[in-house]
C-alpha positions, -999 to +999 in steps of 0.1 A: +112-570+309+116-600+283+136-591+253+131-604+218+163-614+199+167-601+163+178-630+140+198-607+118+225-598+144+234-600+181+217-567+195+183-571+211+152-548+215+125-547+239+096-571+230+072-541+229+094-521+205+095-554+182+058-557+182+054-519+174+078-525+144+059-554+132+026-536+131+042-506+115+053-525+084+019-538+074+004-505+081+027-489+055+019-517+032-016-513+035-014-474+028+004-482-004-022-507-013-050-481-006-034-455-033-062-445-058-060-446-094-059-409-095-029-407-073-010-432-095-020-413-126-007-381-109+026-397-100+029-412-135+025-376-150+049-362-129+076-388-137+068-385-173+074-349-172+106-354-151+119-378-177+107-356-205+089-385-220+054-373-228+043-401-249+052-425-219+020-411-199-004-418-230+013-451-237+007-463-201-031-455-201-037-468-235-019-502-230-029-508-193-065-524-202-049-544-229-022-555-205-049-566-179-069-584-206-041-603-221-024-610-188+009-594-198+037-596-174+049-563-156+080-568-182+059-570-212+038-541-203+069-521-194+085-529-228+055-520-247+051-486-230+087-478-236+085-488-271+060-462-278+081-437-260+109-445-282+089-445-314+075-412-305+109-397-300+121-411-331+092-397-351+098-360-335+135-363-341+129-371-377+107-340-380+131-317-365+159-330-387+138-324-418+130-288-407+168-284-399+178-295-434+160-265-448+145-284-479+127-261-504+098-286-502+091-318-486+090-347-510+091-384-506+102-412-524+068-427-522+051-398-539+075-403-569+059-413-601+083-442-612+062-448-643+076-413-657+112-421-642+134-431-671+170-442-664+162-455-629+147-489-623+124-498-594+149-521-581+177-493-582+152-470-564+146-496-537+183-500-533+189-463-529+160-462-505+179-485-482+202-458-475+231-482-477+253-456-497+251-434-465+265-461-443+292-467-466+300-431-469+292-431-507+275-407-531+245-406-552+245-386-584+215-377-607+221-363-642+196-352-666+175-324-683+152-302-661+120-317-648+131-355-650+129-359-612+164-354-600+155-328-571+125-349-562+149-380-559+174-361-541+150-347-516+129-378-511+162-397-502+173-369-478+140-368-460+142-407-456+178-402-442+163-376-416+136-400-407+164-427-400+182-405-377+209-388-401+215-352-399+210-336-434+219-303-451+202-292-483+212-264-506+217-256-544+253-254-556+252-216-558+240-215-523+267-238-511+293-216-528+279-184-511+281-201-477+314-211-482+325-178-496+312-161-465+329-183-443+362-178-463+358-142-460+354-144-422+384-165-419+365-196-408+362-218-438+381-245-422+358-246-392+328-246-416+340-275-435+348-295-404+312-286-392+296-298-423+318-329-422+297-340-391+266-342-412+263-378-427+247-365-458+245-332-478+225-324-508+239-302-536+211-293-560+213-279-595+253-281-603+255-266-638+228-241-639+251-211-630+287-214-641+314-209-613+342-183-612+376-198-604+374-188-566+338-203-563+351-235-582+379-240-557+356-235-527+331-260-541+361-285-549+372-281-511+336-290-501+338-322-522+372-330-514+366-327-475+338-352-477+356-378-499+353-411-481+343-394-450+306-388-456+280-389-483+269-363-510+237-363-532+244-343-566+219-332-591+230-318-624+214-307-659+249-312-673+267-345-681+302-348-668+318-340-700+305-305-697+315-298-662+344-281-673+323-254-687+306-250-652+337-247-631+357-231-658+386-254-657+387-289-671+415-300-646+394-288-616+364-302-630+380-337-635+395-338-600+361-332-587+343-357-608+368-382-598+362-378-560+325-378-566+321-409-588+348-430-569+324-444-545+291-434-560+257-443-578+254-425-609+221-424-626+215-405-659+176-398-661+160-391-695+126-380-707+107-349-713+100-325-681+079-342-655+065-307-645+054-300-682+037-335-686+002-333-698+005-296-708-002-286-744+023-258-747+013-251-782-022-238-771-007-210-750-023-176-764+002-157-782-012-124-768-006-135-731+010-108-712+033-109-682+016-090-652+048-092-630 
C-alpha cells in the first residue's frame, strides 16, 4: 500500500487515512459556516452571562448592522462593543456608590442655581467640579448662614465623586460623632478610623448646629486628624472659624482642628438670604396659624 509522507515530520500515515483527514477538516469548517444567527446569538448570550457583562449582548446586536454598513474591521467592532460594556459598568457602579454614600437627598452641581450663589464664582465652582481636590487629598469647606447652598454644594460634589469612581460616605457632624462614639464604646475606634480612611472622600455636614461635649469633640478631632494629608473631607458649617471654639467647647482643640482642615483646602464663605426661603413672603403668614403636629 502506498504511503503519503507528512511534511511536518518523519512519521508516515497511509494515503487513505490522509485523504480522510483532508476531507474531515473542510467538513468541520463547513459545519461552522452553517451556524445560524440564532445559534450565534444564543452563544453570545451565554458568554455574556458567564462574563457578567449584560450590556455586551445588547451592544453587540445594536452595533452589528452599523459595523456592516460602515465596513468596520473586527477590531473596531470589538472595541465599540467593549466600550459600551465599560460605560454601562461605570454607570451602574456610580449608582451603587451613590446609594452606599447614604445622602439625605440626591442633588447635583448642575441643579444648583448659581445666580443665587454668593461667595463662589462660576470659575471656582467649575474648578471644584473637576474633583482635583480629591486627587490631591485636599479638603473643601463651605461656611455660611443656613440656606445659602452649602449642603447642596457638598452633596453635588460628592455625587460627582461617586460617578467618577470614588467611594464616599456622608453624615452630619452629630451623626459622625455618634458613629465614632459607638465604635469607641465597642473598643474598635481604631478599626473604624482605618476603615473610613479607605474612603477617598467623606462629607461632614452641619458642623456647629449642635455643640459638642469634650469626648465628642475629641472623637471628631481624631476623625479629622486621621484623614489629614491622606484623604479628603468636605465640611459645611453655619459658624465662621472664629466661633468653632464655642462648638467644640475648647479653643485649643478647635484651633488644632481648623489648622488640619484648612492646611490643604479650598475655603468658601457663602453669603445671602436663605435659598429655601427665597420668594416667600413670610410677613403674610396668618398669625392664627396653628401647628397640627
